[in-house]
C-alpha positions as CSV (number, residue, x, y, z in Angstrom):
1,X,-20.9,-7.2,27.4
2,X,-19.0,-6.6,24.1
3,X,-15.3,-6.8,24.2
4,X,-12.6,-5.3,22.1
5,X,-10.6,-7.8,20.0
6,X,-7.2,-7.7,18.4
7,X,-7.0,-7.6,14.6
8,X,-4.0,-9.1,12.7
9,X,-3.1,-7.1,9.6
10,X,-3.0,-9.0,6.3
11,X,-0.9,-8.0,3.3
12,X,-1.7,-9.0,-0.3
13,X,0.5,-8.1,-3.2
14,X,-1.5,-6.7,-6.1
15,X,-0.5,-5.7,-9.6
16,X,-0.2,-2.0,-8.5
17,X,1.6,-2.6,-5.1
18,X,0.6,-3.8,-1.6
19,X,-2.9,-3.9,-0.1
20,X,-2.8,-4.1,3.7
21,X,-6.1,-5.0,5.4
22,X,-6.0,-3.1,8.6
23,X,-9.6,-3.4,9.7
24,X,-12.5,-5.7,8.9
25,X,-15.8,-6.1,10.6
26,X,-18.0,-8.5,8.6
27,X,-21.2,-6.9,7.4
28,X,-20.0,-3.4,8.7
29,X,-16.8,-2.0,7.2
30,X,-13.3,-2.7,5.9
31,X,-10.2,-0.5,6.1
32,X,-7.1,-0.8,3.9
33,X,-3.7,0.8,3.6
34,X,-2.6,0.8,-0.1
35,X,1.0,1.2,-1.0
36,X,1.2,2.0,-4.7
37,X,4.4,1.9,-6.7
38,X,5.3,4.2,-9.6
39,X,7.7,1.8,-11.3
40,X,6.7,-0.7,-14.0
41,X,4.7,-2.9,-13.9
42,X,2.9,-1.4,-11.0
43,X,2.0,2.1,-12.1
44,X,-1.7,1.7,-13.1
45,X,-4.6,-0.6,-12.4
46,X,-7.1,-1.1,-15.2
47,X,-10.4,0.7,-15.4
48,X,-13.0,-1.1,-13.4
49,X,-16.2,-0.8,-11.4
50,X,-17.6,-2.7,-8.4
51,X,-21.0,-4.3,-8.4
52,X,-21.7,-3.9,-4.6
53,X,-18.6,-2.3,-3.0
54,X,-18.9,1.3,-2.0
55,X,-15.5,2.8,-1.2
56,X,-13.8,6.1,-0.2
57,X,-10.1,6.6,-0.6
58,X,-7.8,9.4,0.6
59,X,-4.3,10.0,-0.7
60,X,-2.0,10.3,2.3
61,X,1.4,10.5,0.6
62,X,2.6,10.9,-3.0
63,X,0.8,11.7,-6.3
64,X,-1.6,9.7,-8.4
65,X,-3.9,10.3,-11.3
66,X,-7.5,9.2,-10.8
67,X,-9.5,8.2,-14.0
68,X,-13.2,8.1,-13.9
69,X,-16.2,8.2,-16.3
70,X,-18.4,11.3,-16.3
71,X,-22.1,10.6,-16.6
72,X,-22.1,11.4,-20.4
73,X,-19.6,8.5,-20.8
74,X,-16.6,10.8,-21.1
75,X,-13.4,9.6,-19.5
76,X,-11.9,12.2,-17.2
77,X,-8.7,12.4,-15.1
78,X,-7.8,14.2,-11.9
79,X,-4.3,14.8,-10.6
80,X,-4.7,13.8,-7.0
81,X,-2.5,15.2,-4.2
82,X,-2.2,14.3,-0.5
83,X,-5.3,15.2,1.5
84,X,-7.7,14.8,-1.4
85,X,-10.4,12.1,-1.2
86,X,-12.9,10.4,-3.6
87,X,-16.0,8.4,-2.9
88,X,-16.6,5.6,-5.5
89,X,-20.1,4.2,-5.3
90,X,-21.1,0.9,-6.8
91,X,-21.1,1.0,-10.7
92,X,-18.7,4.0,-10.9
93,X,-15.9,3.3,-13.4
94,X,-12.5,4.3,-12.1
95,X,-8.8,3.6,-12.1
96,X,-5.7,5.0,-10.3
97,X,-2.3,5.6,-12.0
98,X,0.6,6.1,-9.6
99,X,2.8,9.1,-10.5
100,X,5.1,8.8,-7.5
101,X,5.3,6.0,-4.9
102,X,2.2,6.7,-2.8
103,X,0.2,5.7,0.2
104,X,-3.6,5.7,0.3
105,X,-6.2,4.7,2.9
106,X,-9.4,3.1,1.8
107,X,-12.6,2.7,3.8
108,X,-15.3,0.6,2.2
109,X,-18.2,-1.8,2.6
110,X,-16.8,-5.3,3.4
111,X,-17.1,-6.6,-0.2
112,X,-14.2,-8.4,-1.8
113,X,-13.7,-9.5,-5.4
114,X,-16.7,-7.9,-7.1
115,X,-14.7,-5.8,-9.6
116,X,-15.7,-5.8,-13.3
117,X,-12.9,-4.8,-15.7
118,X,-13.8,-2.4,-18.5
119,X,-10.4,-1.3,-19.7
120,X,-11.1,-2.3,-23.3
121,X,-14.2,0.0,-23.5
122,X,-12.1,3.3,-23.1
123,X,-8.9,4.8,-24.6
124,X,-7.1,6.0,-21.5
125,X,-5.0,8.4,-23.7
126,X,-8.1,10.4,-24.5
127,X,-9.0,11.2,-20.8
128,X,-9.9,14.8,-20.3
129,X,-8.2,16.8,-17.5
130,X,-10.5,18.1,-14.7
């Protein structure tokens, strides 16, 4: 018989705020609560993509700007508000800039540290509004 088991949250400080691991089932799924801070130096993580990780994030509180690359290689931006959600499949270039202190929830495949930074390939100032 399978049994339920307790899970101890783990908090890691990142360049953009705090990542709180709230769920992890090896080989199945990972859940994270992301506290993002608007003040320097936290406000924006660099453009990146993941080689294997597939994630979906929802904005619970605050405002953020999501940057992503459209199929034609055009950098776009979307002003995200609470209740909006994005799926980011492997290989999709993306970044999040915090406008106000924010809380996000992320559900993903249980893959860690497979990000590839591509910030130097794009000029963030030229991103087109959705």
